[in-house]
mmCIF file of the C-alpha atoms, coordinates in Angstrom:
data_MODEL
# 
_entry.id   MODEL 
# 
loop_
_atom_site.group_PDB 
_atom_site.id 
_atom_site.type_symbol 
_atom_site.label_atom_id 
_atom_site.label_alt_id 
_atom_site.label_comp_id 
_atom_site.label_asym_id 
_atom_site.label_entity_id 
_atom_site.label_seq_id 
_atom_site.pdbx_PDB_ins_code 
_atom_site.Cartn_x 
_atom_site.Cartn_y 
_atom_site.Cartn_z 
_atom_site.occupancy 
_atom_site.B_iso_or_equiv 
_atom_site.pdbx_formal_charge 
_atom_site.auth_seq_id 
_atom_site.auth_comp_id 
_atom_site.auth_asym_id 
_atom_site.auth_atom_id 
_atom_site.pdbx_PDB_model_num 
ATOM 1  C CA . MET A 1 1  ? 0.000   0.000  0.000  1.00 0.00 ? 1  MET A CA 1 
ATOM 2  C CA . ALA A 1 2  ? 2.876   2.382  0.796  1.00 0.00 ? 2  ALA A CA 1 
ATOM 3  C CA . ARG A 1 3  ? 4.201   2.062  -2.747 1.00 0.00 ? 3  ARG A CA 1 
ATOM 4  C CA . LEU A 1 4  ? 0.807   2.652  -4.303 1.00 0.00 ? 4  LEU A CA 1 
ATOM 5  C CA . THR A 1 5  ? -0.012  5.726  -2.238 1.00 0.00 ? 5  THR A CA 1 
ATOM 6  C CA . SER A 1 6  ? 3.481   7.162  -1.608 1.00 0.00 ? 6  SER A CA 1 
ATOM 7  C CA . ILE A 1 7  ? 2.553   7.336  2.075  1.00 0.00 ? 7  ILE A CA 1 
ATOM 8  C CA . LYS A 1 8  ? 5.352   6.176  4.342  1.00 0.00 ? 8  LYS A CA 1 
ATOM 9  C CA . TYR A 1 9  ? 4.960   2.664  5.688  1.00 0.00 ? 9  TYR A CA 1 
ATOM 10 C CA . ASP A 1 10 ? 5.538   3.825  9.268  1.00 0.00 ? 10 ASP A CA 1 
ATOM 11 C CA . LEU A 1 11 ? 2.577   6.161  8.996  1.00 0.00 ? 11 LEU A CA 1 
ATOM 12 C CA . LEU A 1 12 ? 0.344   3.498  7.468  1.00 0.00 ? 12 LEU A CA 1 
ATOM 13 C CA . SER A 1 13 ? 1.281   0.858  10.020 1.00 0.00 ? 13 SER A CA 1 
ATOM 14 C CA . GLY A 1 14 ? 1.203   3.174  13.022 1.00 0.00 ? 14 GLY A CA 1 
ATOM 15 C CA . PRO A 1 15 ? -1.676  4.350  15.152 1.00 0.00 ? 15 PRO A CA 1 
ATOM 16 C CA . PRO A 1 16 ? -4.459  6.391  13.573 1.00 0.00 ? 16 PRO A CA 1 
ATOM 17 C CA . THR A 1 17 ? -3.718  10.098 13.218 1.00 0.00 ? 17 THR A CA 1 
ATOM 18 C CA . LEU A 1 18 ? -5.640  13.120 12.046 1.00 0.00 ? 18 LEU A CA 1 
ATOM 19 C CA . ASN A 1 19 ? -4.495  15.292 9.194  1.00 0.00 ? 19 ASN A CA 1 
ATOM 20 C CA . PRO A 1 20 ? -2.842  18.142 11.106 1.00 0.00 ? 20 PRO A CA 1 
ATOM 21 C CA . GLU A 1 21 ? -3.572  20.645 8.327  1.00 0.00 ? 21 GLU A CA 1 
ATOM 22 C CA . ALA A 1 22 ? -7.278  19.776 8.382  1.00 0.00 ? 22 ALA A CA 1 
ATOM 23 C CA . VAL A 1 23 ? -7.430  20.040 12.167 1.00 0.00 ? 23 VAL A CA 1 
ATOM 24 C CA . GLU A 1 24 ? -5.648  23.402 12.043 1.00 0.00 ? 24 GLU A CA 1 
ATOM 25 C CA . ALA A 1 25 ? -8.100  24.656 9.397  1.00 0.00 ? 25 ALA A CA 1 
ATOM 26 C CA . ILE A 1 26 ? -11.066 23.637 11.561 1.00 0.00 ? 26 ILE A CA 1 
ATOM 27 C CA . LEU A 1 27 ? -9.576  25.181 14.701 1.00 0.00 ? 27 LEU A CA 1 
ATOM 28 C CA . ALA A 1 28 ? -8.703  28.397 12.866 1.00 0.00 ? 28 ALA A CA 1 
ATOM 29 C CA . ASN A 1 29 ? -12.376 29.031 12.107 1.00 0.00 ? 29 ASN A CA 1 
ATOM 30 C CA . VAL A 1 30 ? -14.767 26.681 13.888 1.00 0.00 ? 30 VAL A CA 1 
ATOM 31 C CA . ASP A 1 31 ? -17.776 28.859 13.069 1.00 0.00 ? 31 ASP A CA 1 
ATOM 32 C CA . ARG A 1 32 ? -17.058 28.539 9.348  1.00 0.00 ? 32 ARG A CA 1 
ATOM 33 C CA . PHE A 1 33 ? -16.631 24.747 9.713  1.00 0.00 ? 33 PHE A CA 1 
ATOM 34 C CA . ILE A 1 34 ? -20.011 24.477 11.444 1.00 0.00 ? 34 ILE A CA 1 
ATOM 35 C CA . GLU A 1 35 ? -21.689 26.668 8.799  1.00 0.00 ? 35 GLU A CA 1 
ATOM 36 C CA . GLN A 1 36 ? -20.257 24.620 5.934  1.00 0.00 ? 36 GLN A CA 1 
ATOM 37 C CA . TRP A 1 37 ? -21.191 21.263 7.481  1.00 0.00 ? 37 TRP A CA 1 
ATOM 38 C CA . ILE A 1 38 ? -24.478 22.230 9.192  1.00 0.00 ? 38 ILE A CA 1 
ATOM 39 C CA . ALA A 1 39 ? -26.415 19.911 6.846  1.00 0.00 ? 39 ALA A CA 1 
ATOM 40 C CA . TYR A 1 40 ? -24.359 17.012 8.246  1.00 0.00 ? 40 TYR A CA 1 
ATOM 41 C CA . PRO A 1 41 ? -24.674 17.269 12.031 1.00 0.00 ? 41 PRO A CA 1 
ATOM 42 C CA . ASP A 1 42 ? -23.496 13.705 12.634 1.00 0.00 ? 42 ASP A CA 1 
ATOM 43 C CA . ASP A 1 43 ? -20.262 14.463 10.773 1.00 0.00 ? 43 ASP A CA 1 
ATOM 44 C CA . ILE A 1 44 ? -19.709 17.601 12.844 1.00 0.00 ? 44 ILE A CA 1 
ATOM 45 C CA . LYS A 1 45 ? -20.202 15.565 16.013 1.00 0.00 ? 45 LYS A CA 1 
ATOM 46 C CA . LYS A 1 46 ? -17.802 12.860 14.780 1.00 0.00 ? 46 LYS A CA 1 
ATOM 47 C CA . ALA A 1 47 ? -15.145 15.427 13.868 1.00 0.00 ? 47 ALA A CA 1 
ATOM 48 C CA . ARG A 1 48 ? -15.559 17.095 17.257 1.00 0.00 ? 48 ARG A CA 1 
ATOM 49 C CA . GLN A 1 49 ? -15.167 13.789 19.078 1.00 0.00 ? 49 GLN A CA 1 
ATOM 50 C CA . LEU A 1 50 ? -12.144 12.715 17.018 1.00 0.00 ? 50 LEU A CA 1 
ATOM 51 C CA . ILE A 1 51 ? -10.346 16.009 17.583 1.00 0.00 ? 51 ILE A CA 1 
ATOM 52 C CA . LEU A 1 52 ? -11.208 15.891 21.279 1.00 0.00 ? 52 LEU A CA 1 
ATOM 53 C CA . ASP A 1 53 ? -10.015 12.288 21.662 1.00 0.00 ? 53 ASP A CA 1 
ATOM 54 C CA . MET A 1 54 ? -6.869  12.605 19.573 1.00 0.00 ? 54 MET A CA 1 
ATOM 55 C CA . ASN A 1 55 ? -5.807  16.219 20.186 1.00 0.00 ? 55 ASN A CA 1 
ATOM 56 C CA . GLY A 1 56 ? -7.527  17.071 23.466 1.00 0.00 ? 56 GLY A CA 1 
ATOM 57 C CA . VAL A 1 57 ? -9.272  20.123 21.998 1.00 0.00 ? 57 VAL A CA 1 
ATOM 58 C CA . ASP A 1 58 ? -13.036 20.677 22.059 1.00 0.00 ? 58 ASP A CA 1 
ATOM 59 C CA . ILE A 1 59 ? -13.813 22.602 18.883 1.00 0.00 ? 59 ILE A CA 1 
ATOM 60 C CA . PHE A 1 60 ? -17.098 23.838 20.355 1.00 0.00 ? 60 PHE A CA 1 
ATOM 61 C CA . ALA A 1 61 ? -15.126 25.781 22.970 1.00 0.00 ? 61 ALA A CA 1 
ATOM 62 C CA . LYS A 1 62 ? -13.662 27.825 20.099 1.00 0.00 ? 62 LYS A CA 1 
ATOM 63 C CA . ALA A 1 63 ? -17.025 28.506 18.416 1.00 0.00 ? 63 ALA A CA 1 
ATOM 64 C CA . SER A 1 64 ? -18.946 31.705 18.984 1.00 0.00 ? 64 SER A CA 1 
ATOM 65 C CA . THR A 1 65 ? -22.267 29.852 18.654 1.00 0.00 ? 65 THR A CA 1 
ATOM 66 C CA . VAL A 1 66 ? -23.141 26.165 18.651 1.00 0.00 ? 66 VAL A CA 1 
ATOM 67 C CA . PRO A 1 67 ? -26.683 25.163 17.661 1.00 0.00 ? 67 PRO A CA 1 
ATOM 68 C CA . ASP A 1 68 ? -28.501 23.251 20.409 1.00 0.00 ? 68 ASP A CA 1 
ATOM 69 C CA . PHE A 1 69 ? -29.054 20.199 18.199 1.00 0.00 ? 69 PHE A CA 1 
ATOM 70 C CA . LEU A 1 70 ? -25.273 19.691 17.981 1.00 0.00 ? 70 LEU A CA 1 
ATOM 71 C CA . LYS A 1 71 ? -24.873 19.692 21.748 1.00 0.00 ? 71 LYS A CA 1 
ATOM 72 C CA . ASP A 1 72 ? -25.455 16.229 23.122 1.00 0.00 ? 72 ASP A CA 1 
# 
C-alpha cells in the first residue's frame, strides 16, 4: 500500500492520526466549519469527538455559537 499511495509505511502501520492541516483549518475558524457542514450534524459531532479524543481540543469551545441540536 505504501508504494501505491506514496505514504510512508511507518505512517500506514502506526496508530491512527488526524491530518494536522485539516485540524488546524477547523480550529482556525470553527464557526465557518459548522456553517459549511451544518447539513451534516453527525459528521460535525464525529469530527468534534475525534479532535477531542486525539488532540484534546473541544472545537465547540472555540465557536462563537453552537446550535442546540449539535450539543449532546
